[in-house]
N, C-alpha and C positions, 0 to 999 in steps of 0.2 A: 493758371499757368505757373504762378510763383510757388504754389504748393507742390506742384510736380517737380519743379526745379530743387526745392528743398528736399523732397523725398529722395531724388537721385543722389544729391550730395551726402545724404546721411546713410545711404544703403551701404551694407557691409561689403568691404572690398575683399578680393581673393587674389592669391598670387602662388605660383608654384612652377616647379622645374618640370618640364616634359621631355623626356629622352626619345629621340628617334633612332630606333635600332633596325638593322637589316643588313642584308648582304651588299656588296659593292654594286653600284649602278641601279639600285631599286628606285632612286629619285629622291633621296633624303634632302640634298642640298637644294633641289629644285622646289621641294615642298616648304622648306623653311623660307625661302624667298618669297614664294606664293603667299604663305601665311602672314609674313611681315609686311609684304607690299613693297619691298625694296631689296636690293642685293646686299646681302650681309655675309654670304659665303660663296666660295667659288664653286662654279658648275662646270664640269668637264665630262666628256664622253669617256675619258680614261678612268680606269678603276683607281680607287684609293687616292683621290686628290685632296680629300679632307684628312688632315693629319692630327688635329687636336679638337677639343670640344669648343666649338665656335657657337656662342648663344645669340640667337635672334630674339628680340623682345617684341611682344604683341599686346596692344591694349585692346580688349573685346568687352564692351559694356563696363562693368565695374571690376574686371579682372585683368591682371597682368600675367601673361603666360611667357615663361622664359624657355625658349627652345634650346635644346642641346643637340647639335647636329653632330653625331658621333661617327668616327670612322667606320667604313663598311667592315663587317665581320667576315673573316675568311681564314683559311688555313695558314698560319704564319710560317715563313721560311727564314727571313732574315731578322736581325736585331730590331730594325725599324719596324718591320711587320709586327713583331711581338709587342712592341710598345703601343702601336695603334690599336691592335685588338685589345690589350689590356685596358687602355684608355676607353675604349667603347663599352666594355663591360662595366668598368667603374661608373661610367655615366648612367648606365641602366639601374645600377644597384643605389645610386645617390638621388636619383629623381623621385618626384612625387607621382608621376604617371609614366608610363612607358607606351609609346606608339610603335608598333611592330609593322614595318612596311614590307609588303610582298609585291614583286613585279607580277602583275596579273598574267602576263604572257608566259613567264617561267613556271609560275605556280610553285608547289612545295617541292622544290628540287633538293639536291643534296645539301647545299649550303643553308637553305631555309630550314631544313629538317634539323640540322645540327643546332641552329639558333633556337628553334623551338625547344629542343631537348635542354639546353642550357637555360633558357628562359623560365623553366619550371621552378628554378631556385630563386627567382627574382619575385619578391613578395608584393610589390606595388601593383596597383590596378593596371590591366594591360588592355590596350585598344588595338584592334586589327585595322590596318589601312591597306586596301588593295589599291595599288597605283596603276596608271596606264590602262584604265578601263576602256578608253576610247579605241584601243587596238584589240579588244577581245569581245567575242559574242556574249550577250547577256546570260544566256544559259550556262555557258562556261564559268562565268563569274559567280553564280549562285552556287554551282557545284563546289567551286574552289573555297568559297566562304564557309560552306558546310564541312568540307574536310578539314580546313584550318580550325575551326571551332571544335571539331572532335578531337583533334590533335593536342589542343591546348585551350584552357579556359580564358576567354576573352570577355571583357565587360560590355564591349560595344564593337560593332563592325562597321566601317565606312568604305565606300567605293568612290575613288576620286581619280581625277587626272590633274597631276600637279602642274603639267605643262599648260593645259588649256584653263585651269582654274575650276573645272567642273566638280562640285562636291566639296571644294576647300572651304567655303563659308560655313557649310553645316559641321565640318570637323572643327573649325575655329570656335564656333559657338558652343559645341560640346566641351571642348577643352576649357573654355572659360567657366563652365559650370562645374567642372570636375576638379579644378585646382583647389587646394584647401583655403579656407578663410584666413586672411592676414593682410597686413599692410604690404604696399608695393616695395619692391627691393631696389627699383631704379627710377630715375626721373621719368615722367610720362612721355617726354619728347625723344627719349633715347631708344634707338633701335637694336643696338648691340653693345655688349660690354667689351668686344674686341677693339682695341684702340685703333684709331685711323691709320696709324703706321703699320699695324699688323695687317689690316685690311688691304692697304695699298700693296704690301708685299705679297698677299695672297692673290691679288689681282694680276700682278706681274707674273706669278708662278703659273697661273691659269694660261696666260698668253704663251708662255714658254711651251706648255703642253700642246696648245692649239697649233703652234707653228712648227714644232719639231716632231709631233707624232711619235713614231717608234724610235726615233734616232737618240732621244735622251730620256728614257722612261722616268725613273724616279731618283736618279743620281744627281739631283739639283735641289738647291734650297735658295730663298731669297730673303734677304734681310734689309730693312729700312734703315740706312746709317743716319740720315739727317732729315729734318722736316722744318723748313724755315718759312714763316709767314712774312712776305715782303711788303714794303710800304705802298706798293701799287695793287695791293689787295690780291696778288697772285701767291702761289706756294712753290717754293723751290724744294724738290725732293731727291735725295741721292740714295740709291740702292745698289746693293752688290749681289750678284748672282754667284753662288758657290757651286763648283763642280769638282768631281774627284780626280780628273786627270786632265793634262793638257789637250788630248785629243778632243775631250768634251767641250773644253773652252773654244776651240776652233769651230766646232759645230754651232755652238750659241752665237759666235760673232758672225759666222757666215762669210761668203765670198764678199771681200771689200766692205765688211761690216753690215751687210744687207739684212741679215737676219736679226741682229740685235736692234737695228734701226726700226724694223717692222714691229717687233715686240714692244719696244718703247713707245712707238706711235699709238699702238692699240691700248697699251696700258694707260698711258697719259690721258688719252680720250676718256676712258671709263672712270679713272680717278677723278678727273675734272667734273664729270657729270654728277658724282656722289658728293663731292666737297662743295660744288657750286661755285668754284673759282678757277681761274686759269692755272694750269699746272706746268711747271718747268721740270721734266723728269730726266734725270741723268743716270745711266745704267753702267755698271762696271762688272766685268766677269774676271773672278779669281779662282785659281785652283787651291782647294783646301783638302789635302790628303786625308782620307779616312774620317771625313766629317760624319759619315754614318755610324762611327763608333765613338764619337765624342759626346760625353754626358752634357756638356754645356749646350751643345746645339739641340739636344733633346728638350732641355729646360726652356730654351727660347721658343720651342714649338708647343710649348705646354704639354709635353709628354714626359712620363716617368721613365728614366733610363733602366731598361730591363737587364738584369744580371743574366750571365751566360747560363 
């Protein structure tokens, strides 16, 4: 037994960045959370909830896999859209491996086809991941895998359900083998390089989406203003929700403040589960005209401000 332990400790370590690329709503964020085994990025049924490159960190055997959850790639219309798409492609070009996610139900639709065309310029090894396989007959999956591999050269193909976890362990083991040899970039007990302040803001933003649905699509952002560890082992957090117009502020607040209270209660509960401490969360809503055209806001979200 001691010999086995010594062999494990002296084995070569591996470490690398794996970019998850795909159209909106193919399940990239759900897959990151499934691979890491913890919530490190927001998951919402709304498209385009991931605005920046949020990294989940996985230890598998002697490998550290750093997952780059990129914004879904789509046809950009606004400045913020262009920034998110540009960020997604930079994540693909900078990574060691690229996992291309396809929604097995949608197949190779117009969005997926456009992504395949552009991925031909990415030189890194590419892995095809068919997600949501529990919703599609097996013969259709095999046909889709064959068509995708005819369309673009993939090193490997995996069929998974990020929601149920089916196939996720096999994908994790494969990624651990394929990342390059090298030392770990992060401490072994660290799950994400997104600071807790940023993750807390992301969680609150997810709750806004969940409560407001179509009423406030993407004209809001959340910033954590203060994070104070108190003597009683609890955490006091103050956050500001920024919107572009006063009418949007009223929507977030709700009648008698009911909506903001519900958002705060849901967010506080989830943040407390992650930090393992009681949380006192205070939310404020402010109007910030034109925040969608403010370079400073883009930098805070980890995005490059696109020129016109």
